[in-house]
N, C-alpha and C positions, 0 to 999 in steps of 0.2 A: 504494500500500500504506500503510495507517495505521501511524503510529509506535507501537511497542510500549511498554507501561508495566509497571513492577513496583510492588509495594506494599512499602514499608518500614514496619516497626513501630517507632515511636519511643516513648521513655518520658520523661516529664517528672517529675523527682523532686518529692515533696511536702516539707513543712517538715522540717527536720533534727530528729533526736532530741535531746531535752533531758533533763537529769537532774532528778530530783524535788528539791524544796526542803524544808528543815526548817522548823520553826515560826519561827525567827529569820530565815528567808530565805536561809540559806546551804545549799549542797548538802553533805550528809553524805558522808563517805568511803565509807560502806557503801551509799549509794543507787545503785541501778543505773539506767542511762539507760532512758527509756521507748522501746519499740520504734518504729522509723520506719514510718509508714504506707506501704503499697505505692504505687509510682509510678503515675501516670496513663499509660495507653498509647493511642496513636493510630495509625491507618493513614494513611500519606502516599504518594501516587502519585509516581513518578519515571520519566522517560523513560529507556529502556534505553540509548539512544545517549549521553546525558549521563553515566550511570554507567559505561558502557564507556570513554569518553574519560578520566574520572577514574582508573579502574583502570589504563588503559594508561600514563598519566603516572606514577602511583604505582609501578608495576612497573618502568618504565624508570629511575626515580630510585633504586630499591633495587638494580637491576642495576649502575648507575653506582657506587654506594657500594662494592659488593663487588668490582668490577673494580679500583678504586683501593686497596682494603684488602688485596688478595691480595699477600702478600710474595713477592719474587723469591727462590727457593731457601729459603724459610722452612721451619721444622721443624714448624709447626702447620698442620693442614689441617682445615677444617670439613667434616663429612659432611652436616650438616643444621643448619638454623636455623629457629626458630619466631618468627613475627611476629604481633602482634595488630593488626588493622585495624578502624577504626570508620568506618561510613558514617552521616552525619548526615541529618536530614530534607531538606536541600537537595541530597543526593547527593554531598557532598564526602567524599573518602576521606582518612583520616588514620592515621598510625602511632600506636598506643596505647603510651605509655611509662609505666612504673611506677617509682617511686622516684627518687632523685636530685633535683637542683634545676637550674634553668637559671641560667647565670651571664652577666652582661654586659647585662642589661636585656631589652628587648622583642625579639621575633623576628618 
């Protein structure tokens, strides 16, 4: 049986938006940034077995986190949690975090 593949649509961002410049070369307080051009999209094939393994490991890691986080006799109980997951062009699965900063250097 041939190995199955899925197509991932990936986006490569174009140049970042820049503000307009005044005659003297300084950006005016009132100048609005120019809109960012749309990103370039590509279709990338990935083997479903690779993606399945990545998802399995990701879900197992999340389950481990919540087993450890569950307080014994605690007063707070989560009914639901929402996570955002990113799958890159290589099929790597990552938790998408917003806000905050990492402390202590590289991870």
